[in-house]
C-alpha positions in Angstrom: 54.2 93.8 116.5 55.7 90.5 117.5 53.9 87.2 117.2 55.0 84.2 119.2 53.9 80.8 118.1 54.5 77.7 120.3 54.8 74.1 119.1 55.9 70.7 120.3 53.3 70.1 123.0 51.4 66.8 123.2 50.7 63.7 125.3 53.6 61.6 126.7 54.0 59.0 129.4 55.8 59.7 132.6 59.6 59.6 132.1 59.3 60.7 128.5 60.6 63.9 126.8 59.3 66.7 124.7 60.9 69.8 123.2 58.8 72.9 123.0 59.6 75.6 120.4 58.6 79.2 120.2 59.2 81.0 117.0 58.9 84.8 116.8 57.8 86.7 113.7 57.0 90.2 112.8 59.1 93.2 114.1 61.8 91.7 116.2 63.6 93.9 118.8 66.5 93.2 121.1 65.2 91.3 124.1 65.9 91.4 127.8 64.7 87.9 128.5 62.9 85.0 126.9 61.0 82.3 128.8 58.4 79.7 129.4 55.6 79.9 131.8 53.1 77.2 132.6 49.6 77.1 134.0 47.9 74.0 135.4 44.1 73.8 135.7 42.9 76.0 138.6 46.3 77.5 139.2 48.1 80.7 138.4 50.6 81.1 135.6 54.1 80.5 137.0 57.6 80.9 135.6 59.1 77.6 134.4 62.4 78.7 132.8 63.9 82.0 131.7 67.0 83.0 129.7 68.4 86.5 129.6 70.1 88.4 126.8 73.4 87.5 128.4 72.6 83.8 128.6 71.8 83.5 132.3 69.1 80.9 133.0 66.6 80.5 135.8 64.4 77.6 136.5 61.5 76.8 138.8 62.7 74.5 141.6 60.3 71.8 140.4 62.0 71.5 137.0 65.7 72.0 137.8 67.8 69.2 136.4 65.1 68.1 134.1 64.3 71.1 131.8 66.7 73.1 129.7 65.9 76.4 128.1 67.9 77.6 125.0 67.7 80.0 122.1 68.7 80.2 118.5 69.0 83.9 117.6 69.4 83.2 113.9 66.0 81.5 113.9 64.4 83.9 116.4 63.4 80.8 118.3 63.5 79.8 122.0 63.3 76.1 123.1 62.4 74.2 126.2 63.8 70.7 126.4 61.8 68.7 128.9 63.1 65.4 130.1 61.8 62.9 132.6 58.4 64.4 132.5 56.0 63.7 135.4 52.3 64.0 135.7 52.8 67.2 137.8 54.2 68.9 134.6 50.8 68.7 132.9 49.9 72.3 132.0 49.5 74.8 129.3 52.9 76.2 128.4 53.3 79.8 127.3 56.2 81.4 125.5 57.2 84.8 126.9 59.4 87.6 125.5 60.5 90.7 127.4 61.6 93.5 125.1 62.2 96.0 127.9 60.8 99.4 127.1 59.2 98.0 124.0 57.0 95.8 126.2 56.3 92.1 126.6 54.6 89.5 124.4 52.9 86.2 125.1 52.2 83.2 122.9 48.8 81.5 122.9 50.1 78.4 124.6 50.6 74.8 123.9 49.3 71.9 126.0 51.5 69.3 127.6 49.9 66.3 129.2 51.9 63.6 131.0 50.2 60.3 131.9 51.2 58.2 134.8 
């Protein structure tokens, strides 16, 4: 069983930056994709950024040019660097891991609040 633990969330002013981290522990399998999803109050959980095993990245249109997803395989950690944060980015951010036939896992989330 894999456990995903997010960290790095908090309160920042518009224009500021945060870096989210997601550390995986337990039984680690080869992954198809790692990513970050976010869910604002009253809205569905949507993809924010994704990185595949081969290194291909995908971003929501709203964060392109501002957010960068990366991974450190040696540390079993995936990161989300968030720059020029805006109030619209306020949400709970969830780490996601897709292990293909072995299933998917979610973190419990970390809150990001951006003040105007």
